[in-house]
C-alpha positions as CSV (number, residue, x, y, z in Angstrom):
1,M,102.5,132.2,31.5
2,G,101.3,130.3,28.6
3,T,103.2,127.3,26.9
4,R,105.2,128.0,23.8
5,A,105.2,125.2,21.0
6,V,108.1,124.8,18.9
7,V,106.6,125.2,15.3
8,A,109.6,124.3,13.3
9,A,113.2,123.5,13.9
10,V,116.1,123.6,11.4
11,T,119.5,122.0,12.0
12,R,122.3,123.4,10.1
13,A,126.1,123.5,10.5
14,D,127.8,126.8,11.0
15,A,131.2,127.5,9.5
16,G,132.9,125.7,12.3
17,G,130.9,122.6,11.8
18,T,129.0,123.0,15.1
19,P,125.2,122.1,15.0
20,T,123.2,125.3,15.3
21,L,119.4,124.6,16.1
22,T,117.0,127.3,15.4
23,A,113.3,127.8,16.2
24,P,110.8,130.6,16.3
25,A,111.7,133.2,18.8
26,G,109.6,133.7,21.9
27,G,108.9,136.5,24.3
28,T,111.7,138.4,25.9
29,G,112.6,137.4,29.5
30,A,110.5,134.1,29.4
31,G,113.2,132.4,31.3
32,L,114.2,135.3,33.8
33,G,111.7,134.4,36.5
34,G,113.0,130.8,36.5
35,A,116.6,132.0,36.5
36,A,116.1,134.3,39.3
37,R,114.4,131.5,41.5
38,Q,117.0,128.8,40.7
39,G,119.8,131.4,41.1
40,F,118.6,132.2,44.5
41,A,118.2,128.5,45.5
42,N,121.5,127.7,44.1
43,L,123.0,130.9,45.8
44,V,122.0,129.4,49.2
45,G,123.4,126.0,48.3
46,V,126.6,127.5,47.0
47,G,127.0,129.9,50.1
48,L,126.7,126.9,52.4
49,A,129.3,125.0,50.2
50,A,131.7,128.0,50.1
51,V,131.4,128.6,53.9
52,A,132.1,124.8,54.5
53,G,135.0,124.8,52.0
54,F,136.6,128.0,53.4
55,G,136.2,126.3,56.9
56,L,137.9,123.3,55.5
57,N,141.0,125.3,54.6
58,I,141.0,126.9,58.0
59,V,140.8,123.4,59.6
60,I,143.7,122.1,57.3
61,A,145.8,125.2,58.1
62,R,145.3,125.0,61.9
63,G,145.3,121.3,62.1
64,W,148.5,120.7,60.5
65,S,151.9,122.6,60.1
66,V,152.3,125.2,57.3
67,R,154.7,122.8,55.5
68,E,152.2,120.0,55.6
69,A,149.3,122.0,54.6
70,G,151.3,123.5,51.7
71,M,152.1,119.9,50.6
72,F,148.5,118.9,50.8
73,F,147.4,121.9,48.8
74,A,149.9,121.2,46.1
75,A,148.6,117.7,46.0
76,T,144.9,118.6,45.7
77,S,145.9,121.1,43.0
78,A,147.3,118.2,40.9
79,F,144.2,116.3,41.6
80,M,141.9,119.1,40.5
81,I,144.0,119.5,37.2
82,A,143.9,115.8,36.3
83,A,140.1,115.6,37.2
84,S,139.4,118.6,34.9
85,A,141.6,117.0,32.0
86,A,139.4,113.7,32.5
87,R,136.1,115.9,32.1
88,L,137.2,116.9,28.6
89,G,135.0,119.9,28.6
90,T,131.9,117.7,28.6
91,D,130.4,119.7,31.4
92,V,129.7,122.5,29.0
93,G,128.9,120.2,26.1
94,T,126.2,118.0,27.7
95,V,124.3,121.1,29.1
96,Y,124.4,122.6,25.7
97,F,123.2,119.7,23.7
98,V,120.7,118.4,26.2
99,S,119.0,121.7,26.8
100,R,118.7,122.2,23.0
101,Y,117.3,119.0,22.4
102,R,114.8,119.3,25.0
103,T,113.8,122.7,23.8
104,L,113.5,121.4,20.2
105,D,111.7,118.3,21.3
106,Q,114.2,115.9,19.9
107,R,114.3,113.6,22.9
108,D,115.4,110.6,20.8
109,R,118.9,112.2,20.8
110,I,119.4,112.6,24.5
111,R,120.4,109.1,25.7
112,G,123.0,108.8,22.8
113,T,124.4,112.2,23.5
114,I,124.9,111.3,27.2
115,L,126.9,108.1,26.3
116,A,128.8,110.1,23.8
117,G,130.4,112.1,26.6
118,L,130.2,109.7,29.6
119,L,132.2,106.9,28.1
120,P,135.2,109.1,27.0
121,V,135.2,110.6,30.3
122,L,135.4,107.3,32.1
123,A,138.1,105.9,29.9
124,V,140.4,109.2,30.1
125,G,139.7,109.3,34.0
126,V,141.0,105.7,34.5
127,L,144.0,106.3,32.2
128,L,144.9,109.5,34.1
129,G,144.4,107.9,37.4
130,L,146.6,105.0,36.4
131,A,149.3,107.2,35.0
132,G,149.1,109.5,38.1
133,W,149.8,106.5,40.2
134,L,152.8,105.3,38.2
135,A,154.3,109.1,37.9
136,A,153.6,109.9,41.6
137,P,157.3,109.7,42.6
138,A,158.4,112.0,39.7
139,L,155.6,114.4,40.3
140,A,156.4,114.6,44.1
141,E,160.2,115.1,43.6
142,A,159.5,117.9,40.9
143,T,156.6,119.8,42.7
144,M,157.0,119.2,46.3
145,P,160.8,118.5,46.8
146,E,160.8,119.4,50.5
147,A,157.7,117.6,51.4
148,G,159.4,114.1,51.8
149,P,158.2,110.5,50.7
150,G,154.6,111.2,52.2
151,A,154.0,113.4,49.3
152,V,154.0,110.3,47.1
153,T,151.4,108.6,49.2
154,A,149.2,111.6,49.1
155,L,149.5,112.1,45.5
156,R,148.5,108.3,44.8
157,I,145.7,108.3,47.1
158,L,144.1,111.5,45.5
159,L,144.8,110.7,41.8
160,A,143.3,107.2,42.3
161,F,139.9,109.1,42.6
162,V,140.2,111.0,39.5
163,P,137.8,108.9,37.4
164,L,135.0,109.3,40.0
165,A,135.6,113.0,40.4
166,A,135.3,113.4,36.6
167,L,132.1,111.1,36.4
168,N,130.5,113.2,39.3
169,D,130.9,116.4,37.5
170,Y,129.8,115.1,34.2
171,A,126.6,113.5,35.8
172,L,125.8,116.7,37.5
173,A,126.3,118.8,34.5
174,A,124.0,116.5,32.5
175,C,121.4,117.0,35.1
176,R,121.6,120.7,34.8
177,G,120.7,120.2,30.9
178,F,117.5,118.7,32.1
179,G,116.8,121.8,34.1
180,Q,117.3,119.9,37.3
181,M,119.5,122.1,39.8
182,R,118.5,119.9,42.8
183,P,121.1,117.1,42.1
184,L,123.9,119.9,41.9
185,L,122.7,121.5,45.2
186,T,122.2,118.2,47.2
187,V,125.0,116.1,45.9
188,E,127.8,118.6,45.3
189,R,127.0,121.8,47.0
190,L,125.7,120.3,50.3
191,G,126.5,116.6,50.4
192,R,130.1,116.1,49.1
193,T,131.3,119.6,50.7
194,L,129.9,119.0,54.1
195,V,130.9,115.4,54.3
196,Q,134.4,116.5,53.3
197,F,134.6,119.1,55.9
198,L,133.3,116.8,58.6
199,A,135.8,114.0,57.6
200,V,138.8,116.4,57.5
201,A,137.8,118.0,60.9
202,V,137.7,114.6,62.4
203,A,141.1,113.8,61.0
204,A,142.5,117.1,62.5
205,W,140.9,116.5,65.8
206,L,142.3,112.9,66.1
207,G,145.8,114.2,65.0
208,L,146.1,111.8,62.1
209,S,148.7,112.1,59.4
210,A,148.7,114.6,56.5
211,T,149.9,112.1,54.2
212,V,147.3,109.2,54.4
213,A,144.4,110.4,56.6
214,L,143.9,113.8,55.3
215,P,143.9,112.9,51.5
216,L,141.5,109.9,52.3
217,A,139.1,112.2,54.4
218,W,139.2,114.8,51.5
219,V,138.8,112.6,48.5
220,V,136.5,109.6,49.6
221,P,133.4,111.9,49.6
222,Y,133.9,112.0,45.7
223,L,133.1,108.3,45.6
224,I,129.6,108.8,47.4
225,A,128.7,111.9,45.3
226,A,129.6,110.0,42.0
227,V,127.3,107.1,42.9
228,V,124.4,109.3,43.8
229,A,124.9,111.6,40.8
230,L,125.1,108.8,38.2
231,A,121.9,107.1,39.7
232,W,120.0,110.6,39.5
233,L,121.3,111.0,35.9
234,G,120.1,107.5,34.9
235,R,116.6,108.4,36.2
236,L,116.3,111.6,34.2
237,V,117.6,109.8,31.0
238,G,115.1,107.0,31.6
239,R,112.2,109.4,32.0
240,A,113.3,111.5,28.9
241,G,113.3,108.4,26.8
242,R,110.1,106.8,28.2
243,H,108.0,107.6,24.9
244,V,110.9,107.5,22.4
245,T,110.5,104.5,20.1
246,R,113.7,104.6,18.2
247,P,116.5,106.6,19.9
248,V,119.3,108.0,17.6
249,P,122.4,105.7,17.9
250,T,125.3,107.1,19.8
251,G,127.5,106.6,16.8
252,E,125.5,109.3,14.9
253,L,125.8,111.9,17.8
254,V,129.5,111.5,18.6
255,G,130.6,113.7,15.8
256,P,128.3,116.8,16.6
257,F,129.0,116.5,20.4
258,W,132.7,116.3,20.0
259,R,133.0,119.0,17.3
260,F,131.3,121.4,19.8
261,T,133.1,120.0,22.9
262,G,136.5,119.3,21.6
263,P,137.7,122.9,21.9
264,R,136.1,123.2,25.3
265,A,138.1,120.2,26.6
266,V,141.3,122.2,26.3
267,S,139.9,125.4,27.4
268,S,138.3,124.1,30.5
269,L,141.6,122.3,31.3
270,A,143.3,125.7,30.7
271,A,140.9,127.3,33.2
272,I,141.7,125.0,36.0
273,V,145.6,125.1,35.2
274,V,145.2,129.0,35.5
275,Q,143.5,128.6,39.1
276,R,145.7,125.7,40.4
277,L,149.2,125.5,38.5
278,D,150.5,128.7,40.5
279,I,150.1,126.7,43.8
280,V,151.9,123.8,42.3
281,L,154.6,126.0,40.9
282,L,155.0,128.0,44.2
283,S,155.5,124.5,46.0
284,A,158.2,123.7,43.4
285,L,159.9,127.1,43.2
286,R,159.6,128.5,46.8
287,G,158.6,125.6,48.9
288,P,155.2,124.1,50.5
289,A,155.1,127.1,53.0
290,D,154.6,129.7,50.4
291,A,152.0,127.5,48.5
292,A,150.1,127.3,51.8
293,I,150.1,131.1,52.4
294,Y,149.0,131.7,48.8
295,T,146.2,129.1,48.9
296,A,144.9,130.7,52.1
297,A,145.0,134.1,50.6
298,T,143.3,133.1,47.4
299,R,140.5,131.2,49.2
300,F,138.7,134.4,49.8
301,L,138.1,134.6,46.1
302,A,136.1,131.4,46.3
303,L,133.8,133.1,48.8
304,G,133.4,136.0,46.5
305,Q,132.8,133.7,43.4
306,L,130.0,131.8,45.0
307,S,127.5,134.2,43.4
308,S,129.1,133.7,39.8
309,V,128.9,129.8,40.4
310,A,125.3,130.0,41.5
311,L,124.1,132.4,38.8
312,S,126.0,130.6,36.1
313,S,124.4,127.1,36.9
314,S,120.9,128.5,36.8
315,V,121.1,130.7,33.6
316,Q,123.5,128.4,31.4
317,H,120.7,126.1,30.2
318,R,118.4,128.9,29.7
319,L,120.9,130.7,27.5
320,A,121.4,127.4,25.4
321,A,117.6,127.3,24.9
322,A,117.4,131.0,24.0
323,F,120.3,130.6,21.3
324,A,118.5,127.7,20.1
325,R,115.4,129.5,19.3
326,D,117.7,132.2,17.8
327,D,116.2,134.7,20.4
328,R,118.9,137.3,20.7
329,A,116.6,139.5,22.8
330,E,116.0,136.9,25.6
331,A,119.7,136.1,25.5
332,R,120.6,139.7,26.1
333,Q,118.2,140.1,28.8
334,L,119.4,136.9,30.6
335,Y,123.0,138.0,30.2
336,Q,122.4,141.7,31.5
337,A,120.2,140.7,34.3
338,A,122.4,137.9,35.5
339,T,125.5,140.4,35.4
340,G,123.5,142.9,37.4
341,W,122.7,140.2,40.1
342,L,126.5,139.0,39.9
343,V,127.9,142.6,40.5
344,L,125.1,143.2,43.2
345,L,126.2,140.2,45.1
346,S,130.0,140.1,44.5
347,W,131.2,143.6,44.5
348,P,130.6,144.3,48.1
349,A,132.3,141.0,49.1
350,Y,135.5,142.0,47.0
351,L,135.6,145.5,48.4
352,V,135.3,144.2,52.0
353,F,137.9,141.5,51.5
354,A,140.4,144.1,50.1
355,A,139.6,146.4,53.2
356,F,140.0,143.5,55.8
357,A,142.7,141.5,54.1
358,A,145.1,141.2,57.2
359,P,142.5,140.4,59.8
360,M,140.8,137.9,57.7
361,L,144.0,136.0,57.0
362,A,144.6,135.8,60.8
363,L,141.7,133.2,60.8
364,F,144.2,130.8,59.3
365,G,146.6,131.1,62.3
366,S,150.2,132.6,62.6
367,G,152.4,132.7,59.7
368,Y,149.7,133.4,57.0
369,G,149.7,137.3,57.3
370,G,152.1,137.8,54.5
371,G,149.3,137.0,52.0
372,H,147.4,140.3,52.5
373,R,148.8,141.9,49.4
374,V,147.6,138.9,47.4
375,V,144.1,139.3,48.8
376,V,143.9,143.2,47.9
377,L,145.2,142.6,44.3
378,L,143.1,139.8,43.4
379,A,140.0,141.3,45.1
380,L,140.3,144.5,42.9
381,T,140.9,142.6,39.9
382,M,137.9,140.4,40.4
383,L,135.8,143.7,40.2
384,V,136.7,143.9,36.5
385,A,136.0,140.1,36.0
386,T,132.5,140.1,37.6
387,G,131.7,143.3,35.8
388,C,132.1,141.4,32.4
389,G,129.6,138.9,33.7
390,M,129.6,135.2,32.7
391,V,131.0,136.2,29.3
392,D,132.8,132.7,28.7
393,M,129.8,130.9,29.3
394,V,127.7,133.1,27.0
395,L,130.1,132.5,24.2
396,N,129.9,128.7,24.8
397,M,126.1,128.7,24.8
398,A,126.2,130.6,21.6
399,G,128.4,127.9,20.0
400,R,131.7,129.7,19.9
401,T,133.6,127.2,21.7
402,A,136.5,127.7,19.4
403,W,136.8,131.2,20.5
404,T,136.8,130.2,24.2
405,F,139.5,127.8,23.2
406,Y,141.8,130.4,21.9
407,N,141.0,132.7,24.7
408,A,141.7,130.1,27.4
409,M,144.9,129.2,25.6
410,A,146.2,132.8,25.5
411,G,145.3,133.2,29.1
412,T,147.0,130.1,30.1
413,V,150.1,130.8,28.2
414,L,150.5,134.1,29.7
415,N,149.8,132.8,33.2
416,V,152.3,130.0,33.0
417,V,155.0,132.5,31.4
418,A,154.4,135.1,34.1
419,N,154.4,132.6,36.9
420,I,157.8,131.2,35.9
421,L,159.3,134.7,35.5
422,L,157.7,136.3,38.6
423,I,157.6,133.6,41.2
424,P,161.3,133.1,41.8
425,R,161.8,136.9,42.4
426,Y,158.5,138.1,43.9
427,G,157.0,134.9,45.5
428,I,153.3,134.7,46.1
429,L,152.8,138.3,44.8
430,G,154.4,137.2,41.5
431,A,151.7,134.5,41.4
432,A,149.1,137.0,42.1
433,L,150.2,139.2,39.3
434,A,150.5,136.4,36.8
435,W,146.7,135.4,37.6
436,T,145.7,139.0,37.4
437,V,147.0,139.2,33.8
438,S,145.3,136.1,33.0
439,I,141.9,137.2,34.6
440,L,142.0,140.3,32.5
441,V,142.7,138.7,29.3
442,T,140.1,135.8,29.6
443,N,137.4,138.5,30.5
444,L,138.1,141.7,28.5
445,V,138.8,139.7,25.2
446,P,135.6,137.6,24.9
447,L,133.6,140.5,26.2
448,T,134.9,142.3,22.9
449,Q,134.1,139.1,20.9
450,L,130.6,139.1,22.0
451,W,129.9,142.6,21.2
452,W,131.8,142.4,17.7
453,S,129.9,139.2,16.7
454,M,126.4,139.4,18.2
455,R,126.2,142.9,19.7
456,L,125.8,141.5,23.3
457,H,127.2,143.1,26.3
458,P,126.5,142.9,30.0
459,F,126.1,146.7,30.8
460,G,122.4,146.9,31.1
461,A,120.7,149.3,33.4
462,G,120.6,146.8,36.2
463,T,124.4,146.2,35.8
464,R,125.0,150.0,36.0
465,A,122.9,150.5,39.0
466,A,124.5,147.7,40.9
467,M,128.0,149.1,40.2
468,A,127.1,152.5,41.2
469,L,125.4,151.1,44.5
470,A,128.4,149.1,45.3
471,V,131.0,151.9,44.7
472,A,128.8,154.5,46.6
473,A,128.0,152.3,49.8
474,F,131.3,150.3,50.0
475,G,134.1,151.3,47.5
476,L,134.2,155.1,48.4
477,P,133.7,155.0,52.2
478,L,136.1,152.0,52.7
479,G,138.8,153.5,50.5
480,L,138.5,156.9,52.4
481,A,138.7,154.9,55.7
482,R,141.9,153.0,54.5
483,L,143.4,156.2,53.2
484,L,143.0,157.7,56.5
485,D,144.3,154.6,58.3
486,A,141.2,154.0,60.3
487,P,141.2,151.3,63.0
488,A,139.3,148.1,62.6
489,P,136.4,149.2,64.7
490,V,135.9,152.3,62.4
491,L,136.0,149.9,59.4
492,V,133.4,147.7,60.8
493,L,131.1,150.8,61.3
494,V,131.7,151.8,57.8
495,V,130.6,148.3,56.5
496,A,127.5,148.3,58.7
497,G,126.5,151.8,57.4
498,G,127.3,150.8,53.8
499,A,125.3,147.5,54.1
500,A,122.3,149.4,55.3
501,A,122.6,152.0,52.3
502,Y,123.3,149.1,49.9
503,L,120.0,147.3,50.9
504,A,117.9,150.4,50.8
505,G,119.3,151.2,47.2
506,A,118.7,147.7,46.1
507,W,115.1,147.8,47.3
508,R,114.7,151.3,45.8
509,W,115.8,150.2,42.2
510,R,114.5,146.7,42.5
511,A,112.8,146.9,39.3
512,T,115.8,148.0,37.5
513,L,117.9,145.3,39.0
514,H,115.2,142.7,38.1
515,L,114.9,141.7,41.6
516,D,111.0,141.6,41.2
517,A,111.6,138.6,38.8
518,L,111.3,136.2,42.0
519,R,107.9,137.7,43.0
520,A,106.6,137.6,39.5
521,L,107.5,134.0,39.1
522,R,105.7,133.2,42.5
523,R,102.6,134.8,41.3
524,G,102.8,132.7,38.1
525,R,103.3,129.5,40.1
526,N,100.4,130.3,42.3
527,R,98.2,130.7,39.3
528,G,99.4,127.3,38.1
529,G,101.1,128.7,35.1
530,A,104.1,126.9,33.6
531,N,106.6,128.2,31.1
532,P,108.8,125.4,29.3
533,A,111.4,128.0,28.8
534,A,111.6,128.7,32.5
535,Q,112.0,125.0,33.2
536,A,114.1,123.9,30.3
């Protein structure tokens, strides 16, 4: 693959004031091989992290009582919401701008852009951590009334680390803007998650308290991760500015950065609220035990989502570069190929989760079996969500952050209202129904917007082939077996046979599914070729 020089670049402002950088279009699919390679490597890392995270929840559920586990899950949900608020949506903005400035050879803007996002994240993180420390008694009383005074201690320990968690996420996102996936894999996917798992496992083995030792074991790895991630980012920024004589001052870059990122600050917070607020509301309205059962049931979604996380991280900066060149053809191919890979990897997992909901919940111990209907409902809902692909991320990389803001706000309002109405009457199933409504809205609405505004959609030949394979190999056989009330051994045989047929079908249609992108990239690397679009 030959190199592609950027002949000209024009900076203009669209109707929303977002800087749109354009350059001559390149060949379609230039970054597909790199996306496949990084997506596969990231999938391995995310898979290990997901297994460690899933094991972490099992250790917590088995190491402490259902009530203590529910209190801790509610407290960590409050922590995740605060950390997302402190990020201010910059994890998207920094990838967007750094990728575009590198693509257009405007490296004099990179350092100022990084600082334009980092300093507000640090300031807001410190303020939220301090406010959380002071408000912990009131928060504990409102959300965990049955947990006792220990809930205040747990909340204060966790919320004190909010600035470090936000800085860690920001630094790793900025590294992705440089085309570097290794920091995310080693620092976050493997390092923090595995250290967290080991620390919590030791606390459980020693029989330590759920109010002090457990929060510390869970949150201290964020300190280590933040230090390493910031050091890594500093090295990349220094390397990018090595031959820059006059960097653009940060003050000149604050406006463009925050006009783009501002709407995303609210929409990213809305996304984490949708994912975590139901746990907090369950604890407040139904008690910590229901919060623990619901958390255990929804952890299976995290395993199914690992492919989405992996592929999104590897495709995001390539889409930003494609839109920077105004290359709709490459953006379309990246979107459709990534959606095909996403369906290929995730649909079998969700179908198996729906079939084996009850026995899988038994992993968490007695008292968690009541969450099987939640697993089935959300697993089937996620078939629709993954079928839409990474639609929100595509809108963001196309510069439509205002649209994602309105979509996220609509989904959040629906989620919160539905939770308040349904949880008191239906408990964990009500929370699952509320989340289902939000998932459908935040995927189907942006899917319509993408088609209406840019004629982009995820339903290429690869996506359709992956859907057909999953339904034929897993959906129909497992549905029939469940309809006939087949015993667990029969279900296992059905899954084994379906897996064999699925792999054979994927190999047969590997070209349609773009699975040969890995092999094509390897040939290019062996010839010593390089493609900036694949490395952007």
